[in-house]
N, CA and C of each residue as an Amber inpcrd file, in Angstrom:
protein
   717
  18.9170000  18.6480000  23.5270000  17.8710000  17.8430000  24.1610000
  16.8630000  18.7600000  24.8540000  15.5680000  18.5610000  24.6260000
  14.5570000  19.3950000  25.2920000  14.5910000  19.2020000  26.8090000
  14.2450000  20.2530000  27.5550000  14.1180000  20.1330000  28.9960000
  12.8850000  19.2920000  29.3420000  11.7920000  19.5640000  28.6280000
  10.5310000  18.8410000  28.8220000  10.1110000  18.2390000  27.4920000
   9.8040000  16.9570000  27.5020000   9.3680000  16.2940000  26.2630000
   8.2580000  15.2960000  26.5960000   7.0780000  15.5320000  26.0360000
   5.9630000  14.6070000  26.2480000   5.5160000  14.0440000  24.9050000
   5.2110000  12.7720000  24.8800000   4.8100000  12.0750000  23.6570000
   3.5800000  11.2200000  23.9370000   2.4900000  11.5360000  23.2550000
   1.2340000  10.7690000  23.3890000   0.8250000  10.6100000  24.8500000
   0.9910000  11.6750000  25.6230000   0.7030000  11.6170000  27.0570000
  -0.8010000  11.4690000  27.3070000  -1.1310000  10.5640000  28.2230000
  -2.5340000  10.3200000  28.5750000  -2.6830000  10.2940000  30.0880000
  -3.8400000  10.7540000  30.5470000  -4.2050000  10.6110000  31.9480000
  -5.6670000  10.1980000  32.0150000  -5.9190000   9.0690000  32.6430000
  -7.2800000   8.5560000  32.7780000  -7.5800000   8.3570000  34.2570000
  -8.6520000   8.9780000  34.7270000  -9.0890000   8.7830000  36.1050000
 -10.1140000   7.6610000  36.1400000  -9.9660000   6.7750000  37.1210000
 -10.8690000   5.6260000  37.2210000 -11.6550000   5.6950000  38.5210000
 -12.9490000   5.4630000  38.4090000 -13.8410000   5.3880000  39.5600000
 -14.6820000   4.1310000  39.3930000 -14.1760000   3.0250000  39.9540000
 -14.8340000   1.7420000  39.7150000 -14.6860000   1.3510000  38.2550000
 -15.7930000   1.1590000  37.5910000 -15.7820000   0.7930000  36.1710000
 -15.7650000   2.0130000  35.2550000 -15.9520000   3.1850000  35.8500000
 -16.0260000   4.4140000  35.0510000 -14.6270000   4.9770000  34.8120000
 -14.3010000   5.2270000  33.5460000 -13.0230000   5.8170000  33.1760000
 -13.2490000   7.1990000  32.5660000 -12.5410000   8.1980000  33.1010000
 -12.6850000   9.5690000  32.6010000 -11.3340000  10.0490000  32.0820000
 -11.2010000  10.2170000  30.7600000  -9.9210000  10.7050000  30.2230000
  -9.7520000  12.2050000  30.4890000  -8.6230000  12.5710000  31.0960000
  -8.3290000  13.9760000  31.3740000  -7.3420000  14.5460000  30.3670000
  -6.4190000  13.7060000  29.8660000  -5.4600000  14.1070000  28.8290000
  -5.4640000  13.0470000  27.7400000  -5.4690000  13.5100000  26.4870000
  -5.5800000  12.5930000  25.3600000  -4.4200000  12.8230000  24.3840000
  -3.4610000  11.9310000  24.3830000  -2.3750000  11.9190000  23.3910000
  -1.7240000  13.2880000  23.2120000  -1.2920000  13.8760000  24.3240000
  -0.6150000  15.1740000  24.3070000   0.8510000  14.9810000  23.9140000
   1.3170000  15.7790000  22.9480000   2.7250000  15.7280000  22.5230000
   3.2610000  17.1380000  22.2990000   4.3790000  17.4760000  22.9420000
   5.0850000  18.7360000  22.6990000   6.4220000  18.6720000  23.4220000
   7.2860000  19.6200000  23.1450000   8.5550000  19.7110000  23.8730000
   8.8300000  21.1710000  24.2040000   9.6110000  21.3850000  25.2610000
   9.9670000  22.7250000  25.7230000  11.4740000  22.7670000  25.9160000
  12.1320000  23.7240000  25.2720000  13.5780000  23.8740000  25.4230000
  13.9060000  24.7030000  26.6630000  15.1080000  24.5170000  27.1820000
  15.5520000  25.3160000  28.3210000  15.5160000  26.7950000  27.9460000
  14.9630000  27.6260000  28.8380000  14.8860000  29.0590000  28.5970000
  13.6220000  29.5140000  27.8960000  12.7590000  28.5920000  27.5170000
  11.4930000  28.9630000  26.8760000  10.4750000  29.4250000  27.9210000
   9.4990000  30.1980000  27.4600000   8.3630000  30.6150000  28.2800000
   7.1070000  30.1670000  27.5330000   6.4520000  29.1350000  28.0680000
   5.3040000  28.5290000  27.4090000   4.0660000  28.6840000  28.2850000
   2.9730000  29.1340000  27.6910000   1.6890000  29.2210000  28.3930000
   0.7660000  28.1170000  27.8930000   0.0790000  27.4890000  28.8260000
  -0.9430000  26.5050000  28.4910000  -2.2940000  27.1370000  28.7910000
  -3.1190000  27.2760000  27.7850000  -4.4350000  27.8990000  27.9360000
  -5.5440000  26.8820000  27.7150000  -6.6840000  27.1610000  28.3250000
  -7.8480000  26.3210000  28.1200000  -8.8990000  26.6160000  29.1680000
 -10.1440000  26.2800000  28.9210000 -11.2130000  26.5180000  29.9030000
 -11.0740000  25.5950000  31.1060000 -11.8380000  25.8650000  32.1550000
 -11.8490000  24.9970000  33.3360000 -12.2140000  23.5780000  32.9190000
 -11.4740000  22.6080000  33.4620000 -11.7570000  21.2170000  33.1390000
 -11.1150000  20.7100000  31.8700000 -10.2720000  21.5380000  31.2500000
  -9.6580000  21.1380000  29.9750000  -8.4480000  20.2270000  30.1630000
  -7.9200000  20.1550000  31.3910000  -6.7600000  19.2980000  31.6560000
  -5.4730000  20.0550000  31.9360000  -5.5530000  21.3900000  32.0310000
  -4.3450000  22.2030000  32.2240000  -3.5920000  21.8460000  33.5070000
  -4.3070000  21.8750000  34.6280000  -3.6460000  21.6070000  35.9070000
  -3.2180000  20.1520000  36.0190000  -3.9940000  19.2450000  35.4450000
  -3.5940000  17.8310000  35.4210000  -2.2510000  17.6890000  34.7230000
  -2.0890000  18.3930000  33.6040000  -0.8300000  18.3540000  32.8600000
   0.3110000  18.9000000  33.7100000   0.0900000  20.0270000  34.3830000
   1.1460000  20.6100000  35.2050000   1.5550000  19.6560000  36.3250000
   0.5810000  19.0010000  36.9400000   0.9080000  18.0760000  38.0310000
   1.7580000  16.9070000  37.5370000   1.5050000  16.4560000  36.3330000
   2.3180000  15.3730000  35.7600000   3.7240000  15.8750000  35.4460000
   3.8130000  17.0640000  34.8380000   5.1210000  17.6110000  34.4780000
   5.9530000  17.9220000  35.7180000   5.2840000  18.2820000  36.8110000
   5.9880000  18.5850000  38.0560000   6.2120000  17.3710000  38.9350000
   5.9880000  16.1730000  38.3820000   6.1490000  14.9200000  39.1310000
   5.3050000  14.9020000  40.3990000   4.1420000  15.5740000  40.3530000
   3.2000000  15.5520000  41.4720000   2.1340000  14.4800000  41.2520000
   2.0700000  13.9480000  40.0330000   1.1090000  12.9070000  39.6740000
   1.7390000  12.0640000  38.5650000   1.1890000  10.8890000  38.3550000
   1.6960000  10.0010000  37.3070000   0.7260000   9.9490000  36.1310000
   1.2730000   9.8410000  34.9320000   0.4250000   9.7260000  33.7480000
  -0.0120000   8.2760000  33.5710000  -1.0490000   8.0820000  32.7410000
  -1.6000000   6.7410000  32.5170000  -1.0230000   6.0720000  31.2780000
  -0.5350000   6.8740000  30.3390000   0.0200000   6.3280000  29.1060000
   0.8880000   7.3550000  28.4180000   1.6520000   6.9120000  27.4280000
   2.5750000   7.8120000  26.7420000   3.8690000   7.9810000  27.5300000
   4.6560000   8.9950000  27.1660000   5.9750000   9.1910000  27.7620000
   6.1820000  10.6470000  28.1530000   6.7600000  10.8750000  29.3430000
   7.1770000  12.2050000  29.7640000   8.6350000  12.1270000  30.2100000
   9.4700000  12.9660000  29.5930000  10.8800000  13.0460000  29.9810000
  11.2160000  14.4530000  30.4620000  11.8610000  14.5250000  31.6210000
  12.3730000  15.7840000  32.1500000  13.8840000  15.6580000  32.2130000
  14.5720000  16.5240000  31.4740000  16.0410000  16.4150000  31.3800000
  16.4620000  15.0350000  30.9160000  15.6650000  14.4540000  30.0310000
  16.0080000  13.1680000  29.4360000  15.6000000  11.9490000  30.2400000
  15.0230000  12.1530000  31.4460000  14.6520000  11.0250000  32.2930000
  13.1430000  10.9810000  32.5230000  12.6070000   9.7650000  32.6450000
  11.1990000   9.5920000  32.9670000  11.0350000   9.4280000  34.4790000
   9.8050000   9.4860000  34.9390000   9.5200000   9.3500000  36.3650000
  10.0020000   7.9960000  36.9010000   9.9970000   6.9810000  36.0510000
  10.4180000   5.6450000  36.4750000  11.9290000   5.5130000  36.6160000
  12.6640000   6.5240000  36.1210000  14.1280000   6.5010000  36.2520000
  14.5880000   6.9770000  37.6270000  13.6490000   7.4720000  38.4400000
  14.0020000   8.0210000  39.7480000  13.4290000   7.1700000  40.8780000
  14.1410000   7.1050000  41.9900000  13.5560000   6.5800000  43.2220000
  12.6650000   7.6780000  43.8150000  11.8570000   7.3380000  44.8060000
  11.0060000   8.3460000  45.4480000  11.8360000   9.4590000  46.0630000
  12.9830000   9.0940000  46.6370000  13.8510000  10.1060000  47.2420000
  14.4400000  11.0290000  46.1770000  14.8420000  10.4500000  45.0490000
  15.3770000  11.2650000  43.9510000  14.3040000  12.1810000  43.3760000
  13.0650000  11.6850000  43.2790000  11.9630000  12.5200000  42.7880000
  11.7550000  13.7320000  43.6900000  11.8010000  13.5050000  44.9950000
  11.6400000  14.6070000  45.9440000  12.7500000  15.6420000  45.7510000
  13.9700000  15.1880000  45.4990000  15.0970000  16.1020000  45.2590000
  14.9050000  16.8880000  43.9680000  14.4310000  16.2170000  42.9200000
  14.1930000  16.8950000  41.6410000  13.1350000  17.9800000  41.8120000
  12.0360000  17.6370000  42.4980000  10.9620000  18.6250000  42.7030000
  11.4630000  19.8150000  43.5070000  12.3240000  19.5880000  44.4800000
  12.7830000  20.6680000  45.3490000  13.8810000  21.5090000  44.7150000
  14.7650000  20.8720000  43.9430000  15.9490000  21.5810000  43.4520000
  15.8800000  21.9640000  41.9750000  15.1540000  21.1980000  41.1690000
  15.1070000  21.4590000  39.7330000  13.8120000  22.1410000  39.2880000
  12.7910000  22.1370000  40.1790000  11.4830000  22.6830000  39.8360000
  11.0380000  23.6690000  40.9060000  10.4530000  24.7740000  40.4710000
   9.8390000  25.7210000  41.3910000   8.3560000  25.8010000  41.0740000
   7.5230000  25.9270000  42.1020000   6.0730000  25.9200000  41.9140000
   5.4520000  27.1980000  42.4730000   4.5550000  27.7900000  41.6790000
   3.7850000  28.9650000  42.1070000   2.3140000  28.6490000  41.8470000
   1.5100000  28.6670000  42.9280000   0.1070000  28.2970000  42.8010000
  -0.8110000  29.4960000  43.0470000  -2.0250000  29.3790000  42.5710000
  -3.0260000  30.4350000  42.7040000  -3.2750000  30.7900000  44.1730000
  -3.2180000  29.7840000  45.0540000  -3.5620000  29.9970000  46.4640000
  -2.3620000  30.3470000  47.3450000  -1.2080000  30.6370000  46.7340000
   0.0200000  31.0880000  47.4070000   0.7080000  29.9860000  48.2270000
  -0.0470000  29.2550000  49.0660000   0.5020000  28.1520000  49.8860000
   1.6250000  28.6080000  50.8070000   1.4380000  29.7620000  51.4530000
   2.4300000  30.2510000  52.4120000   2.0760000  29.7710000  53.8200000
   3.1040000  29.5840000  54.6610000   2.8610000  29.2490000  56.0600000
   2.3830000  30.5140000  56.7760000   1.2230000  30.4800000  57.4360000
   0.5740000  31.7060000  57.9190000   1.3040000  32.4540000  59.0250000
   1.8280000  31.7740000  60.0290000   2.4460000  32.4540000  61.1800000
   3.9680000  32.4910000  61.0530000   4.4270000  32.6820000  59.8320000
   5.8570000  32.6100000  59.5250000   6.2290000  33.8100000  58.6650000
   7.3870000  34.3980000  58.8960000   7.7840000  35.5950000  58.1530000
   8.0590000  35.2830000  56.6790000   8.1120000  36.3410000  55.8940000
   8.4740000  36.2150000  54.4810000   9.8080000  35.4870000  54.3510000
  10.7870000  35.8910000  55.1590000  12.1190000  35.2850000  55.0890000
  12.0490000  33.7790000  55.3590000  11.3370000  33.3810000  56.3850000
  11.2580000  31.9580000  56.7330000  10.4850000  31.1740000  55.6810000
   9.4520000  31.7590000  55.1050000   8.7130000  31.0880000  54.0250000
   9.6220000  30.8210000  52.8290000  10.4300000  31.8080000  52.4810000
  11.3020000  31.6650000  51.3110000  12.4510000  30.7000000  51.5970000
  12.8960000  30.6390000  52.8440000  13.9880000  29.7250000  53.2210000
  13.5440000  28.2600000  53.2330000  12.2470000  28.0260000  53.2920000
  11.7480000  26.6660000  53.5110000  12.3330000  25.6200000  52.5590000
  12.3580000  25.8450000  51.2190000  12.9190000  24.8150000  50.3350000
  14.4010000  24.5350000  50.5860000  15.1010000  25.4770000  51.2200000
  16.5340000  25.3040000  51.4640000  16.8050000  24.2840000  52.5660000
  15.7710000  23.9670000  53.3580000  15.9440000  22.9700000  54.4180000
  16.3130000  21.6080000  53.8470000  15.8780000  21.3570000  52.6100000
  16.0870000  20.0480000  51.9800000  17.0820000  20.1410000  50.8230000
  17.8830000  21.1900000  50.8290000  18.8290000  21.4060000  49.7320000
  20.2620000  21.2050000  50.2070000  21.2070000  21.3540000  49.2700000
  22.6270000  21.2250000  49.6040000  23.2420000  22.5570000  50.0210000
  22.4200000  23.6200000  50.0670000  22.9360000  24.9290000  50.4720000
  23.3090000  24.8780000  51.9550000  24.5490000  25.2330000  52.3140000
  24.9620000  25.1920000  53.7220000  24.0690000  26.0720000  54.5890000
  23.8580000  25.6560000  55.8200000  22.9800000  26.3920000  56.7350000
  23.4090000  27.8540000  56.8570000  24.7200000  28.0940000  56.8720000
  25.2460000  29.4540000  57.0510000  24.9260000  30.3660000  55.8730000
  24.5900000  29.7890000  54.7220000  24.3420000  30.5850000  53.5150000
  22.8540000  30.7650000  53.2240000  22.0010000  30.0760000  53.9520000
  20.5820000  30.0310000  53.5800000  19.8800000  31.3840000  53.6770000
  20.1750000  32.1350000  54.7280000  19.5160000  33.4370000  54.8510000
  19.9540000  34.3640000  53.7200000  21.2150000  34.3630000  53.3870000
  21.7140000  35.2050000  52.2920000  21.0450000  34.8500000  50.9700000
  20.9220000  33.5500000  50.6890000  20.2900000  33.0870000  49.4490000
  18.8200000  33.4930000  49.4180000  18.1320000  33.3390000  50.5480000
  16.7160000  33.7050000  50.6180000  16.5300000  35.2100000  50.4540000
  17.4080000  35.9930000  51.0670000  17.3100000  37.4530000  50.9390000
  17.4720000  37.8890000  49.4870000  18.3710000  37.2530000  48.7570000
  18.5600000  37.6020000  47.3390000  17.2960000  37.3040000  46.5330000
  16.6610000  36.1660000  46.8220000  15.4250000  35.8100000  46.1130000
  14.3220000  36.8130000  46.4260000  14.2310000  37.2290000  47.6850000
  13.2130000  38.2090000  48.0830000  13.4850000  39.5520000  47.4120000
  14.7420000  39.9440000  47.3550000  15.1150000  41.2010000  46.6910000
  14.7500000  41.1650000  45.2170000  14.8750000  39.9950000  44.5800000
  14.6130000  39.8890000  43.1430000  13.1420000  40.1350000  42.7940000
  12.2400000  39.9880000  43.7910000  10.8230000  40.2650000  43.5350000
  10.3810000  41.5590000  44.2230000  11.3540000  42.3460000  44.6850000
  11.0520000  43.6720000  45.2160000  10.3770000  43.6920000  46.5710000
  10.7070000  42.7420000  47.4450000  10.0190000  42.6770000  48.7390000
  10.9640000  42.7590000  49.9410000  12.1380000  43.3380000  49.7530000
  13.0870000  43.4270000  50.8660000  12.5080000  44.2010000  52.0470000
  11.6110000  45.1460000  51.7810000  11.0130000  45.9560000  52.8460000
   9.9070000  45.2090000  53.6060000   9.5960000  43.9870000  53.1860000
   8.5560000  43.1890000  53.8470000   9.1280000  41.8860000  54.4460000
  10.4270000  41.8220000  54.5750000  11.0990000  40.5560000  54.8530000
  10.6920000  39.9180000  56.1820000  10.3190000  40.7560000  57.1770000
   9.9350000  40.2060000  58.4810000   8.4240000  40.2490000  58.7070000
   7.6660000  40.5430000  57.6660000   6.2090000  40.5270000  57.7680000
   5.6810000  39.1030000  57.6260000   4.5270000  38.8460000  58.2220000
   3.8400000  37.5800000  58.0330000   2.8190000  37.7180000  56.9130000
   2.3780000  36.6040000  56.3070000   1.4350000  36.6780000  55.1750000
   0.1820000  37.5030000  55.4650000  -0.3210000  37.4780000  56.7060000
  -1.5340000  38.2360000  57.0450000  -1.3250000  39.7400000  56.9200000
  -0.0800000  40.1840000  56.8930000   0.2490000  41.6070000  56.7830000
   0.5300000  42.0320000  55.3400000   0.3630000  41.1080000  54.3950000
   0.6920000  41.3800000  52.9920000  -0.5650000  41.4360000  52.1320000
  -0.4700000  42.1570000  51.0370000  -1.5410000  42.1510000  50.0340000
  -1.4670000  40.8570000  49.2320000  -2.4960000  40.5840000  48.4350000
  -2.4850000  39.3840000  47.5980000  -1.3180000  39.3670000  46.6350000
  -1.0280000  40.5040000  46.0290000   0.0950000  40.5760000  45.0980000
   1.4240000  40.3330000  45.7800000   1.5630000  40.8540000  47.0070000
   2.8030000  40.6360000  47.7580000   2.9490000  39.1720000  48.1500000
   1.8460000  38.5330000  48.5320000   1.8980000  37.1000000  48.8630000
   2.3780000  36.2900000  47.6630000   1.9020000  36.6450000  46.4740000
   2.3220000  35.9020000  45.2930000   3.7860000  36.1650000  44.9690000
   4.2690000  37.3500000  45.2640000   5.6950000  37.6220000  45.0650000
   6.5510000  36.7740000  46.0180000   6.0590000  36.5900000  47.2440000
   6.7560000  35.7000000  48.1860000   6.8010000  34.2800000  47.6200000
   5.6670000  33.8390000  47.0720000   5.6120000  32.4930000  46.4840000
   6.5970000  32.3540000  45.3280000   6.7410000  33.4150000  44.5350000
   7.6950000  33.3870000  43.4210000   9.1300000  33.3230000  43.9610000
   9.4240000  34.1280000  44.9900000  10.7630000  34.1000000  45.5910000
  11.0740000  32.7100000  46.1370000  10.0880000  32.0910000  46.7670000
  10.2870000  30.7350000  47.2960000  10.5560000  29.7430000  46.1590000
   9.8480000  29.9180000  45.0400000  10.0590000  29.0370000  43.8840000
  11.4470000  29.2290000  43.2890000  11.9950000  30.4370000  43.4200000
  13.2920000  30.7670000  42.8220000  14.4910000  30.3640000  43.6700000
  14.2710000  30.1470000  44.9650000  15.3820000  30.1570000  45.9140000
  16.4200000  29.0610000  45.6330000  16.0090000  27.9430000  45.0520000
  16.9560000  26.8740000  44.7270000  17.4570000  26.9430000  43.2830000
  17.1660000  28.0580000  42.6060000  17.5880000  28.2560000  41.2110000
  17.1790000  27.0600000  40.3350000  15.8770000  26.8030000  40.2300000
  15.3930000  25.6150000  39.5180000  15.5690000  25.7130000  38.0100000
  15.5310000  24.5620000  37.3410000  15.5450000  24.5380000  35.8750000
  14.2860000  25.1690000  35.3020000  13.1630000  24.9400000  35.9750000
  11.8780000  25.3920000  35.4370000  10.9770000  25.8480000  36.5770000
  10.1920000  26.8910000  36.2980000   9.1740000  27.3500000  37.2370000
   7.8060000  27.0050000  36.6550000   7.0280000  26.2350000  37.4010000
   5.6600000  25.9050000  37.0210000   4.7240000  26.8560000  37.7590000
   3.9800000  27.6560000  37.0180000   3.0580000  28.6330000  37.6140000
   1.6280000  28.2700000  37.2050000   0.8170000  27.9000000  38.1950000
  -0.5580000  27.4520000  37.9460000  -1.5270000  28.5710000  38.3220000
  -2.0420000  29.2690000  37.3150000  -2.9720000  30.3920000  37.5090000
  -2.4340000  31.3740000  38.5620000  -1.2050000  31.8920000  38.3940000
  -0.5940000  32.7190000  39.4400000  -1.2990000  34.0470000  39.6780000
  -2.1460000  34.4840000  38.7340000  -2.8640000  35.7520000  38.9080000
  -4.3380000  35.5290000  39.2520000  -4.7380000  34.2750000  39.4410000
  -6.1590000  33.9430000  39.5910000  -6.8330000  34.5680000  40.7890000
  -6.0890000  34.8170000  41.8890000  -6.6770000  35.3930000  43.1010000
  -6.3590000  36.8730000  43.2650000  -5.8930000  37.5160000  42.1810000
  -5.4270000  38.8960000  42.2860000  -6.2880000  39.8500000  41.4670000
  -6.3010000  41.1190000  41.8710000  -6.9410000  42.1350000  41.0370000
  -6.0830000  42.3530000  39.7980000  -6.6280000  43.0490000  38.8250000
  -5.9640000  43.1390000  37.5180000  -4.6020000  43.8240000  37.6040000
  -4.4700000  44.8660000  38.4390000  -3.1980000  45.5780000  38.5330000
  -2.1280000  44.7090000  39.1950000  -2.5010000  44.0170000  40.2860000
  -1.5460000  43.1190000  40.9450000  -1.1650000  41.9730000  40.0220000
  -2.1530000  41.4500000  39.2850000  -1.8870000  40.3720000  38.3440000
  -0.9100000  40.7860000  37.2640000  -1.0690000  42.0160000  36.7840000
  -0.1590000  42.5390000  35.7510000   1.2710000  42.6060000  36.2820000
   1.4310000  43.0580000  37.5270000   2.7710000  43.1730000  38.1070000
   3.4070000  41.7930000  38.2910000   2.5990000  40.8130000  38.7130000
   3.1240000  39.4510000  38.8820000   3.6110000  38.9040000  37.5440000
   2.8370000  39.1300000  36.4870000   3.2400000  38.6170000  35.1750000
   4.4700000  39.3420000  34.6430000   4.6220000  40.6100000  34.9730000
   5.8280000  41.3320000  34.5580000   7.0580000  40.7750000  35.2690000
   6.9020000  40.4090000  36.5360000   8.0220000  39.7910000  37.2690000
   8.3790000  38.4460000  36.6460000   7.3550000  37.6240000  36.3880000
   7.6100000  36.2950000  35.8220000   8.2540000  36.4070000  34.4440000
   7.7850000  37.3380000  33.6290000   8.3690000  37.5010000  32.2990000
   9.8090000  37.9910000  32.4040000  10.0630000  38.8860000  33.3570000
  11.4320000  39.3820000  33.5420000  12.3720000  38.2550000  33.9760000
  11.8800000  37.3460000  34.8070000  12.6870000  36.1960000  35.2160000
  13.0890000  35.3510000  34.0110000  12.2100000  35.2850000  33.0340000
  12.5030000  34.5430000  31.8080000  13.4640000  35.3190000  30.9080000
  13.1620000  36.5770000  30.6530000  13.9300000  37.3470000  29.6720000
  15.3140000  37.7480000  30.1860000  15.3980000  38.1200000  31.4640000
  16.6580000  38.6610000  31.9840000  17.4890000  37.6260000  32.7410000
  16.8340000  36.6180000  33.3030000  17.5730000  35.6360000  34.0960000
  17.5550000  34.2420000  33.4860000  16.8050000  34.0790000  32.4050000
  16.8610000  32.8360000  31.6490000  16.0940000  31.6600000  32.2160000
  15.1950000  31.9110000  33.1880000  14.4110000  30.8050000  33.7490000
  13.4200000  30.2580000  32.7190000  13.3090000  28.9470000  32.6570000
  12.2640000  28.3120000  31.8670000  10.9570000  28.4580000  32.6500000
   9.9090000  28.9310000  31.9780000   8.6160000  29.1540000  32.6350000
   7.5460000  28.3160000  31.9430000   6.7610000  27.6280000  32.7490000
   5.6200000  26.8600000  32.2480000   4.4010000  27.3900000  32.9860000
   3.5590000  28.1420000  32.2710000   2.4570000  28.8870000  32.8670000
   1.1070000  28.2850000  32.4880000   0.2570000  28.0690000  33.4920000
  -1.1120000  27.6390000  33.2650000  -2.0300000  28.8450000  33.4550000
  -2.8920000  29.1180000  32.4940000  -3.8080000  30.2530000  32.6260000
  -5.0120000  30.0670000  31.7070000  -6.1000000  30.7510000  32.0480000
  -7.2500000  30.7710000  31.1330000  -7.4300000  32.1660000  30.5460000
  -6.5140000  33.0950000  30.8780000  -6.6260000  34.4870000  30.4420000
  -5.6750000  34.7760000  29.2770000  -6.2200000  35.3240000  28.2100000
  -5.3990000  35.6340000  27.0340000  -4.3270000  36.6500000  27.3610000
  -4.6710000  37.7140000  28.1000000  -3.6860000  38.7520000  28.4240000
  -2.5060000  38.1490000  29.1770000  -2.7890000  37.3040000  30.1550000
  -1.7250000  36.6630000  30.9340000  -0.8590000  35.7810000  30.0480000
  -1.4860000  35.0000000  29.1790000  -0.7550000  34.0860000  28.2930000
   0.1700000  34.8360000  27.3410000  -0.1880000  36.0560000  26.9750000
   0.5980000  36.8110000  25.9900000   1.8980000  37.3830000  26.5580000
   2.2150000  37.0830000  27.8190000   3.5530000  37.3710000  28.3260000
   4.5270000  36.2770000  27.8960000   3.9970000  35.1440000  27.4630000
   4.8270000  34.0110000  27.0580000   5.3100000  34.1700000  25.6200000
   6.2380000  33.2850000  25.2200000   6.7090000  33.2530000  23.8340000
   5.8240000  32.3740000  22.9580000   5.0840000  31.4950000  23.6260000
   4.3700000  30.4450000  22.9100000   3.1380000  30.0560000  23.7190000
   2.0250000  29.8340000  23.0260000   0.7820000  29.4530000  23.6910000
   0.2930000  28.1200000  23.1280000   0.1180000  27.1550000  24.0310000
  -0.4810000  25.8720000  23.6670000  -1.8970000  25.8610000  24.2270000
  -2.8880000  25.7170000  23.3610000  -4.2800000  25.6820000  23.8100000
  -4.7590000  24.2360000  23.9040000  -5.4030000  23.9410000  25.0400000
  -5.9250000  22.6010000  25.2930000  -7.4470000  22.6690000  25.4090000
  -8.1030000  21.7230000  24.8050000  -9.5580000  21.6120000  24.9140000
  -9.9190000  20.1410000  25.0550000 -10.7260000  19.8420000  26.0750000
 -11.1580000  18.4550000  26.3230000  -9.9670000  17.4920000  26.4040000
  -8.8620000  17.9660000  27.0010000  -7.7160000  17.0960000  27.2300000
  -6.7980000  16.8860000  26.0410000  -7.0530000  17.5910000  24.9400000
  -6.2230000  17.4360000  23.7390000  -5.7080000  18.7990000  23.2840000
  -4.5630000  18.8130000  22.5960000  -4.0060000  20.0710000  22.0940000
  -4.8250000  20.5550000  20.9040000  -5.2890000  21.7920000  21.0170000
  -6.0780000  22.4240000  19.9490000  -5.1750000  23.2380000  19.0260000
  -4.1570000  23.9110000  19.6160000  -3.2090000  24.6900000  18.8130000
  -1.9300000  24.9110000  19.6000000  -0.8470000  25.2220000  18.8990000
   0.4670000  25.4740000  19.4940000   1.1250000  26.5420000  18.6320000
   1.0860000  27.8150000  19.0960000   1.5310000  28.9300000  18.2540000
   2.4880000  29.8430000  19.0070000   3.3250000  30.5440000  18.2560000
   4.2220000  31.5410000  18.8360000   3.4530000  32.8350000  19.0930000
   3.8890000  33.5770000  20.1320000   3.3080000  34.8840000  20.4300000
   4.1790000  35.9300000  19.7370000   3.5880000  36.6640000  18.8100000
   4.3750000  37.6300000  18.0150000   4.4460000  39.0050000  18.6700000
   3.5100000  39.3130000  19.5600000   3.5030000  40.6310000  20.2120000
   3.3850000  40.4290000  21.7180000   4.5100000  40.0930000  22.3450000
   4.5240000  39.8570000  23.7890000   4.3870000  41.1660000  24.5510000
   3.8300000  41.0780000  25.7700000   3.7570000  42.2520000  26.6310000
   5.1460000  42.5910000  27.1480000   5.3480000  43.8690000  27.4500000
   6.6350000  44.3530000  27.9150000   6.8050000  44.0640000  29.3970000
   8.0120000  43.6940000  29.8030000   8.2560000  43.3820000  31.2170000
   9.4820000  44.1190000  31.7240000   9.5540000  45.4070000  31.4720000
  10.7400000  46.1610000  31.8590000  10.5780000  46.8920000  33.1920000
   9.3930000  46.8630000  33.7680000   9.1560000  47.5830000  35.0040000
   9.9000000  46.9220000  36.1660000  10.4770000  47.7360000  37.0320000
  11.1530000  47.2180000  38.2280000  10.2550000  47.4650000  39.4400000
  10.4000000  46.6190000  40.4560000   9.5290000  46.7210000  41.6090000
  10.3650000  46.9580000  42.8620000  10.1680000  48.1160000  43.4690000
  10.8170000  48.3900000  44.7450000   9.7890000  48.4130000  45.8630000
   8.5120000  48.4560000  45.4850000   7.4370000  48.4880000  46.4960000
   6.3390000  47.5390000  46.0630000
């Protein structure tokens, strides 16, 4: 059974009598452990799709199943649990709490999890170590570079060991070298730790870290192809 399965998915925004289609009959599936990139220009529907897949928004038509269940199969409380425990999110703007240490930022999702209070710091430290930031654990976001902030966001997304990580333009606010390092970390999480990755990007180089690229234009799928020459992600990060 696919982890993610969408069939004839539609999203229509309404403003009075005006209807604006954002997604048009989108259909694809993603197996557990896959790394899929969604590419397209600004306004093509990429982020709208991610918000629907992450149960952050509702679709207007068609069907979306996550682990075999649709959004209507969950109560609001169950949806919140799924988003916190089964899904990890990494956004372009980092979304870190400003006056809070790296450790506390990464621990945040554990407040709503089943992880015992006594184990939360240990779990958060492991996630921080996995992105090479143990030496920054007591720093606040204002003391970090853009690339380091995004690594904190990745550690926070990982801390509950989710089924899938949704990354929305994770390199968009970074210089090219920092962006490359972030993508190497994300690819390593897929190849070495088996995380399912769903990446939104408009950059070809970034997309080529994935196994598969789905291109969207004007809210519809333009192509869905395998990546035959993926970038290498063997670099380790200690700094």
